[in-house]
C-alpha positions as CSV (number, residue, x, y, z in Angstrom):
1,M,13.9,23.0,34.8
2,I,11.9,23.3,32.1
3,R,14.8,22.5,29.8
4,S,15.3,19.0,31.5
5,R,11.5,18.1,30.9
6,I,11.4,16.7,27.2
7,P,15.1,14.8,27.8
8,A,13.3,13.1,31.0
9,I,10.0,11.9,29.3
10,A,11.9,10.8,26.4
11,R,14.3,9.0,29.0
12,K,10.8,7.4,30.8
13,E,9.8,6.5,27.2
14,T,12.8,5.1,25.7
15,L,13.4,2.4,29.1
16,H,9.7,1.6,28.4
17,I,10.6,0.7,24.5
18,L,13.3,-1.2,26.0
19,R,11.7,-3.6,28.5
20,D,9.1,-4.2,26.1
21,W,10.2,-6.8,23.5
22,R,6.6,-6.2,21.6
23,T,7.6,-3.1,20.8
24,L,10.9,-3.8,19.7
25,A,9.9,-6.5,17.7
26,A,7.3,-4.3,15.9
27,G,9.8,-1.5,15.7
28,F,12.7,-3.1,13.9
29,V,11.7,-6.8,12.8
30,V,8.5,-6.5,11.3
31,P,9.5,-3.7,8.5
32,M,11.9,-5.8,7.7
33,I,9.6,-8.3,7.4
34,M,7.4,-6.3,5.5
35,I,9.9,-5.5,2.7
36,L,11.0,-8.8,2.3
37,L,7.5,-10.2,1.7
38,F,6.0,-7.2,-0.1
39,G,9.4,-7.1,-2.3
40,Y,9.0,-10.3,-3.4
41,A,5.3,-10.7,-3.7
42,I,4.5,-7.4,-5.4
43,T,6.0,-7.3,-8.7
44,F,4.9,-5.4,-12.2
45,D,7.1,-8.1,-14.3
46,I,4.9,-10.9,-16.2
47,R,6.8,-13.9,-17.2
48,D,5.8,-17.5,-18.0
49,L,2.6,-16.7,-19.4
50,K,0.9,-19.8,-20.3
51,L,0.2,-20.3,-23.8
52,A,-1.6,-22.8,-25.9
53,V,-1.0,-23.2,-29.7
54,A,-3.6,-24.5,-32.5
55,D,-1.3,-24.9,-35.5
56,E,-3.6,-25.9,-38.4
57,D,-0.4,-25.4,-41.1
58,Q,2.0,-27.1,-39.5
59,T,5.0,-25.5,-41.6
60,K,8.5,-24.4,-40.7
61,A,7.2,-20.8,-40.7
62,S,4.3,-21.7,-38.3
63,R,6.7,-23.8,-36.1
64,E,9.2,-20.4,-36.3
65,L,6.4,-18.2,-34.9
66,V,5.5,-20.6,-32.0
67,R,9.5,-20.7,-31.4
68,R,9.3,-16.8,-31.3
69,F,7.0,-16.6,-28.7
70,T,8.3,-19.2,-26.3
71,A,12.0,-17.8,-26.8
72,S,10.8,-14.4,-25.6
73,G,11.3,-15.4,-22.4
74,Y,7.4,-14.0,-21.8
75,F,5.7,-17.3,-22.8
76,V,6.1,-20.9,-22.3
77,L,3.8,-23.7,-24.2
78,V,1.8,-25.5,-21.9
79,A,-0.9,-27.1,-24.9
80,T,-1.3,-27.8,-28.6
81,R,-4.5,-28.5,-30.1
82,D,-5.5,-29.4,-33.5
83,H,-8.2,-26.9,-33.8
84,P,-8.5,-23.3,-32.7
85,D,-12.4,-24.2,-31.5
86,Q,-10.5,-26.2,-28.9
87,L,-8.4,-23.7,-27.4
88,G,-11.7,-21.8,-25.5
89,A,-11.9,-24.6,-23.0
90,L,-8.1,-24.3,-22.2
91,L,-8.9,-20.8,-21.3
92,D,-12.3,-21.5,-19.7
93,A,-10.3,-23.5,-17.3
94,G,-7.4,-21.4,-16.4
95,R,-4.7,-23.7,-18.3
96,A,-3.9,-21.2,-20.4
97,Q,-3.9,-17.3,-20.6
98,I,-3.3,-16.4,-24.2
99,A,-4.2,-18.6,-27.0
100,L,-2.4,-18.6,-30.7
101,A,-4.6,-19.7,-33.8
102,I,-2.1,-20.3,-36.7
103,P,-4.8,-20.9,-39.7
104,K,-4.1,-23.3,-43.2
105,D,-1.9,-21.7,-45.7
106,Y,0.1,-19.3,-43.1
107,A,3.3,-19.8,-44.7
108,K,2.2,-20.0,-48.4
109,N,0.3,-16.1,-47.6
110,L,3.4,-14.8,-45.8
111,E,6.0,-16.3,-48.7
112,T,3.7,-14.4,-51.3
113,M,3.1,-11.5,-48.9
114,R,-0.5,-11.6,-49.3
115,G,-0.9,-10.8,-45.5
116,E,-2.4,-13.2,-43.0
117,K,-4.5,-13.1,-40.1
118,V,-3.4,-14.9,-37.1
119,Q,-5.7,-15.0,-34.1
120,I,-4.3,-14.0,-30.4
121,V,-7.0,-14.4,-28.0
122,F,-6.1,-13.1,-23.9
123,D,-7.6,-14.0,-20.7
124,G,-9.1,-10.9,-19.6
125,S,-10.2,-11.4,-16.2
126,E,-6.7,-10.2,-15.2
127,S,-6.7,-7.1,-17.4
128,N,-3.3,-5.7,-16.0
129,T,-2.1,-9.4,-17.4
130,A,-3.8,-9.0,-20.7
131,T,-2.7,-5.6,-21.0
132,I,1.0,-6.1,-20.5
133,A,0.9,-9.7,-22.4
134,A,-0.8,-7.7,-25.3
135,G,2.3,-5.2,-25.6
136,Y,4.7,-8.2,-25.9
137,V,2.9,-9.7,-28.3
138,D,2.7,-6.3,-30.3
139,A,6.2,-6.1,-30.1
140,L,7.0,-9.8,-31.1
141,L,4.6,-9.3,-34.3
142,A,6.1,-5.6,-35.1
143,G,9.7,-7.2,-35.6
144,I,8.3,-10.5,-37.6
145,N,6.5,-8.2,-39.7
146,L,10.0,-6.1,-40.3
147,E,11.7,-8.8,-41.0
148,Q,9.6,-10.0,-43.7
149,V,9.2,-6.9,-45.3
150,S,12.9,-6.8,-45.5
151,G,13.1,-10.3,-46.9
152,A,10.9,-9.7,-49.3
153,L,12.4,-6.3,-50.8
154,A,15.8,-8.3,-50.5
155,R,14.8,-10.8,-52.9
156,F,13.6,-8.2,-55.3
157,G,17.0,-6.8,-55.6
158,L,15.8,-3.7,-53.6
159,P,17.7,-2.0,-50.7
160,A,15.9,-2.2,-47.4
161,R,17.2,1.2,-46.1
162,G,14.4,3.2,-44.3
163,L,12.9,0.5,-42.8
164,P,11.2,1.3,-40.5
165,P,10.8,4.7,-42.1
166,I,11.1,6.2,-38.7
167,D,13.7,4.6,-36.5
168,G,13.2,5.8,-32.7
169,R,16.1,5.5,-31.1
170,V,14.7,5.1,-27.4
171,R,17.0,5.3,-24.3
172,I,15.3,4.7,-20.7
173,W,17.1,7.1,-17.7
174,F,17.4,5.9,-14.0
175,N,16.1,2.3,-14.9
176,P,17.1,1.2,-18.2
177,E,16.4,-2.5,-17.9
178,L,12.5,-1.4,-16.4
179,K,12.8,-3.2,-13.4
180,S,9.3,-3.1,-11.4
181,S,11.7,-3.7,-8.5
182,H,13.3,-0.7,-8.7
183,T,9.4,1.1,-9.0
184,I,8.6,-0.6,-6.1
185,I,10.9,-0.8,-3.5
186,P,11.3,3.3,-2.9
187,G,7.4,3.1,-2.9
188,L,7.8,0.3,-0.1
189,V,10.0,2.0,1.8
190,A,8.0,5.2,1.9
191,V,4.5,3.2,3.0
192,I,5.8,0.7,5.3
193,M,7.7,3.3,7.3
194,M,4.4,5.3,7.1
195,V,2.5,2.5,8.4
196,M,4.9,1.6,11.2
197,S,5.7,5.2,12.9
198,A,2.1,5.9,13.2
199,L,1.7,2.5,14.7
200,L,4.5,3.1,17.3
201,T,3.1,6.0,18.5
202,S,-0.4,5.4,18.2
203,L,-0.3,3.4,21.5
204,T,1.8,6.2,23.7
205,I,-1.1,8.3,25.1
206,V,-4.0,5.5,24.9
207,R,-1.9,3.1,26.5
208,E,-1.0,5.3,29.9
209,R,-4.3,6.4,29.8
210,E,-5.7,2.2,30.1
211,M,-2.8,1.3,32.5
212,G,-3.6,4.7,34.8
213,S,0.0,5.8,34.6
214,L,-1.0,8.8,32.6
215,E,-2.6,10.5,36.0
216,G,1.3,10.2,37.4
217,L,1.9,12.5,34.6
218,I,-0.9,14.9,34.6
219,A,0.3,15.3,38.7
220,T,3.3,16.4,37.4
221,P,4.5,20.3,36.3
222,V,5.1,19.1,32.9
223,R,3.6,21.1,29.6
224,R,1.5,19.2,27.4
225,Y,3.8,19.8,24.7
226,E,6.8,18.3,27.2
227,I,4.7,15.1,27.4
228,L,3.9,14.6,23.5
229,I,7.6,15.6,22.3
230,G,9.6,13.8,25.2
231,K,7.5,10.8,24.0
232,V,8.1,11.2,20.4
233,I,11.5,11.4,20.8
234,P,12.3,7.7,21.0
235,Y,10.2,7.0,18.1
236,L,11.5,9.4,15.9
237,T,15.0,7.5,16.4
238,I,13.6,4.2,15.9
239,S,11.8,5.1,12.3
240,L,15.0,7.1,11.1
241,V,16.8,3.3,11.9
242,D,14.2,1.8,10.3
243,C,13.9,3.8,7.3
244,V,17.8,3.1,6.7
245,L,17.3,-1.0,7.5
246,V,14.5,-1.0,4.9
247,A,16.2,0.9,2.3
248,G,19.6,-1.1,3.1
249,L,17.3,-4.5,2.4
250,G,16.0,-3.3,-0.6
251,V,19.6,-2.1,-2.1
252,F,21.3,-5.7,-0.9
253,V,18.9,-8.0,-1.2
254,F,16.8,-6.7,-3.8
255,G,19.5,-5.1,-6.3
256,M,17.7,-2.0,-5.8
257,P,20.4,0.9,-6.5
258,F,21.2,3.9,-4.5
259,N,22.7,6.7,-7.0
260,G,22.1,10.3,-4.6
261,S,23.2,11.4,-1.1
262,L,23.0,9.1,1.9
263,P,22.7,12.5,4.3
264,L,20.3,13.5,2.2
265,F,17.9,10.6,2.2
266,A,18.1,10.3,6.1
267,G,17.5,14.1,6.5
268,T,14.6,13.9,4.8
269,A,13.2,10.4,6.1
270,L,13.8,12.4,9.7
271,I,11.0,15.0,8.3
272,F,8.6,12.1,7.1
273,A,9.2,9.9,10.0
274,F,8.4,13.2,12.2
275,A,4.9,13.3,9.8
276,G,3.9,9.8,10.7
277,L,4.1,9.9,14.1
278,G,2.2,13.0,14.3
279,I,-0.6,10.8,12.5
280,G,-0.1,8.0,15.3
281,L,-0.1,10.9,18.3
282,L,-3.0,12.3,17.4
283,A,-5.0,9.1,17.0
284,S,-3.4,8.0,20.3
285,V,-4.4,11.2,21.9
286,I,-8.3,11.0,20.5
287,A,-8.8,7.5,21.1
288,S,-10.6,5.8,24.0
289,N,-9.0,3.0,23.5
290,Q,-5.8,1.2,22.1
291,L,-7.9,-1.1,19.6
292,F,-9.5,2.1,18.5
293,A,-6.4,3.9,18.0
294,N,-5.0,0.8,15.7
295,Q,-8.0,1.2,14.1
296,I,-7.7,5.1,12.9
297,V,-3.9,4.6,12.0
298,V,-4.7,1.7,9.6
299,L,-7.5,3.4,7.9
300,S,-5.6,6.6,7.9
301,T,-1.8,5.2,6.7
302,M,-2.5,2.1,5.3
303,L,-4.9,2.0,3.0
304,P,-4.0,5.5,1.3
305,S,-0.5,4.5,1.4
306,Y,-1.0,2.2,-1.1
307,L,-3.9,3.6,-3.3
308,L,-3.5,7.3,-2.9
309,S,0.1,7.8,-2.7
310,G,1.3,7.0,-6.3
311,F,2.8,4.0,-5.2
312,M,0.4,1.3,-7.2
313,F,-1.5,3.8,-9.4
314,P,-0.3,7.0,-10.8
315,I,-1.6,10.1,-9.3
316,K,-2.3,11.6,-12.7
317,S,-4.3,8.9,-13.7
318,M,-6.6,9.6,-11.1
319,P,-10.3,10.9,-11.1
320,D,-9.7,15.4,-10.9
321,W,-12.1,15.1,-7.7
322,L,-9.7,12.5,-6.4
323,Q,-6.1,14.0,-6.7
324,P,-6.7,16.8,-4.4
325,I,-7.5,14.5,-1.8
326,T,-3.8,12.8,-2.2
327,Y,-2.3,16.1,-0.8
328,V,-2.7,15.2,2.6
329,F,-1.0,12.1,2.8
330,P,3.0,12.0,3.5
331,A,3.6,9.0,1.7
332,R,3.0,10.8,-1.5
333,Y,5.9,13.2,-0.9
334,F,8.6,10.6,0.4
335,I,7.8,8.3,-2.3
336,Q,8.6,10.9,-4.7
337,I,11.9,11.7,-2.3
338,C,12.3,8.4,-2.4
339,R,12.5,7.8,-6.2
340,G,14.5,11.0,-6.6
341,I,17.2,10.5,-4.5
342,M,17.5,6.6,-5.2
343,L,17.5,6.3,-8.9
344,K,17.7,9.8,-10.2
345,D,20.6,11.2,-7.8
346,Q,18.4,14.4,-7.3
347,P,19.9,17.5,-5.1
348,A,18.2,19.1,-2.2
349,S,17.1,21.9,-4.1
350,D,14.9,19.9,-6.5
351,L,13.4,18.0,-3.1
352,V,12.5,21.2,-1.3
353,R,8.6,21.0,-2.3
354,P,7.9,17.7,-1.0
355,T,10.0,18.3,1.8
356,A,8.2,21.6,2.7
357,F,5.0,19.6,2.4
358,L,6.1,16.8,5.0
359,L,7.3,19.5,7.3
360,V,4.1,21.5,7.4
361,L,2.3,18.0,7.6
362,G,4.1,17.1,10.2
363,V,3.9,20.5,12.2
364,I,0.0,20.4,11.7
365,L,-0.6,16.6,13.5
366,L,1.5,17.8,16.0
367,T,0.0,20.9,17.2
368,M,-3.5,19.0,16.5
369,S,-2.2,16.7,19.1
370,V,-1.0,19.1,21.6
371,L,-4.6,20.8,21.6
372,R,-6.4,17.9,21.5
373,F,-4.3,16.5,24.7
374,H,-5.7,17.8,27.9
375,K,-3.9,17.3,31.1
376,K,-6.9,16.1,33.2
377,L,-9.0,13.1,33.6
378,E,-11.9,12.2,31.4
379,S,-15.1,11.9,33.7
């Protein structure tokens, strides 16, 4: 009889899910909408930065400099002015993000190798954009400088070998094109599934309490852990299916590579879903109403998953006192697992540590839920 109790509770919860279109929509439709919205909206790739130019030289060399900017694909020319003093108004009004001022005698000084200062002003109100744009400009100017030095040596009949002195042959593994989607999508899979799995189970117990149906369970000989485990099983299945669907959208819609083992991904996703469901279950047990349960889940999953999991910001760049706090959030470990499997094709032996952390967190959360859940009506 004891063995049949957990499946019976699971069947009861499954029937409730199938009869509630809102739960089905939250379980299957919302995650797919989220991956599509966030996948297109969140990107670290900067393109078509608005460039304003004041060319006082008006020579072939100055026009070539402007052409090098626009031909790079990172900048688009939106305005030209006669004097550099007129560029500030464009930055102030937001009509330009970068201002390029080319002085008189630019071509003459360039030809004679006297050196020339070209002023480049960035709109720093968006610091991330300005930082990335500055990197683009540095690389562009470095290429031009190298060409000028090589050309000058050639005119004097000197070999240009050994320029630059150190010729670094850089190769980037796992994401050769440095596509931000290849970094973002694995993180989104973890973040979305963290939030959704917790939300799905956050209403299980508190909903029964509000509807008055918890009294029927209390009157039965079913043990506390049997009730909780039975209620988790259907949502565990939904979370696993969702994880595969969301990852599939990332692969087929956003071109995300999947280089690793699908069974390994599914197995670790199951453990991650177990930890996420544990958060929702604990919230459902301790909350007095559904609204409070939802608030607990949002505060304990959504914000930490975005900010403290390594999804948006590297954990190593966080303050020393904040880094230890990130160890209690399951999304931190599954983001590492997703990137390892999808991008690096890491074997199971390389993922033992984060998977073990997820398993331990899941067991702790489930144990806390069982201990906190009382089979009696609260007065």
